[in-house]
N, C-alpha and C positions, 0 to 999 in steps of 0.2 A: 842209625837211622840212616836212610837212603833218598836221595833226590830222584824221584819219578814222576814223569810227566809234570814237572813243575810243582808239584808237593812233596813234603818229607814224608816217608813213610818208614815204618819199622820193617824188619825182615819178615816178621810172620804176614805183614799184611802183602808184600811183595809174594810171598810164597803162596798166598790165598789166590792172589790174581793169576799165578801161575797155574795153579791148580785148576782153576776155571777155564783158563785157555787149553789145558790138556784135555779136558771134558768137553768143550767145544769141538777141538780137532778129532777126539775119537768119535763124538757123534755124527760131525759132518763126513767122515771119511769112513764110517761103519767098521771102526777096528774093535777087536776083542778086548783090547786094554788100553791104558792110558800110555801115550808115546812118551820115550824119553827125550832128552834135550837132543841128542843126534837124530832121532827120528824125527824131530819136527824140524831141524835145519834142513834134512834131507827134503822134506816137503816144501819148506820155504824155498829150496834151491831149483826145485822142479817148477814150482810155480813162477820163480822168476824166469826161469830159462824158457817156459811157455811150450815145451813138450818133455816127455819122459824117456830119458835114454836108458839104454839096457844097464842096470845098477848092479848087476852081477860082478862087475868088476871093482877092485878097491879104488882104483885111481878115479873112476867114474864118480864115485860115492864122495870121496875127498874133493873133486872140484866141484859137486852140487853143494857141498857143505861150506866150500870157499865162497861160492857165488851167494849162499844164504847169508855168512857172515859179513862179506862185504856190503850186501845190500841193507841188512840191518843196521851196520854201524854207519852207513852213509847218511843215515837220519840224523845222527849227531856229528857229522863232519869229518869223519875219519876217513871217508873214502869217496869218491865220485866216480860215475861211470865214465868210461873211457872207450868207449864203441863196442861194437859186436865183430866177433870174427865170421869167417866165411860158414863155419859150421852152426851159427846161431848162438855161440855162447858169449856171454857178456864179459868185458874186462874192466878193470878198475884200477883206479890211480889212488895210491896212500897219500891223503893230505896232511896227516899229523898221526904222531904215533899214539898207539894205545897204552896209556901209562897206568894201567890197572895191575898191581902187583899181587899174585896168589891165584892158585886155581880157582877156588871159591869165589874170588872177586870178580874174577873174568867170567864164570858161569853166570854169577849174577848179573853182571853187565849185558851178556846175552839174553837171559832171561828177561830183563827189564824191556829189551828191543822186540823180542819175540811176542811179548805180551801187548806192547804198542801195535805191533804190525798185525796180528790177528784181529785187535779190537777194531782197527781200520779195515780189514777185510770182512769182519762181522758187519760193522755199520754198513759198508758198501752193498753186501749183500741184501741187508734188511731195506735197503733204498729200492731194490729192484722188484 
């Protein structure tokens, strides 16, 4: 069981929400296939950055994914925004350690936050 948006959910329920989120992203961005977690993190990073940098460099992709992870986990109090540099990239301050052990558990933590993020984005776009 997982605590997700204040509700106890089983793993299959989170996986279902994740699948719905991937379908939303696929349709919204006109993709040929469902994105994986890394692809979604890149999209979140670009969204939060506010512009699309040249992603042909590995370092830029890593930086975008870092922006995404920090943004997503800031919702749970792990990070807070610490300003923006001269190039427009946000910086974050770590407030508490992420005490999730194991790769699958870390992935689930990110997926839960991605689902919440895109529910908010989808809700905001439906209001317009």
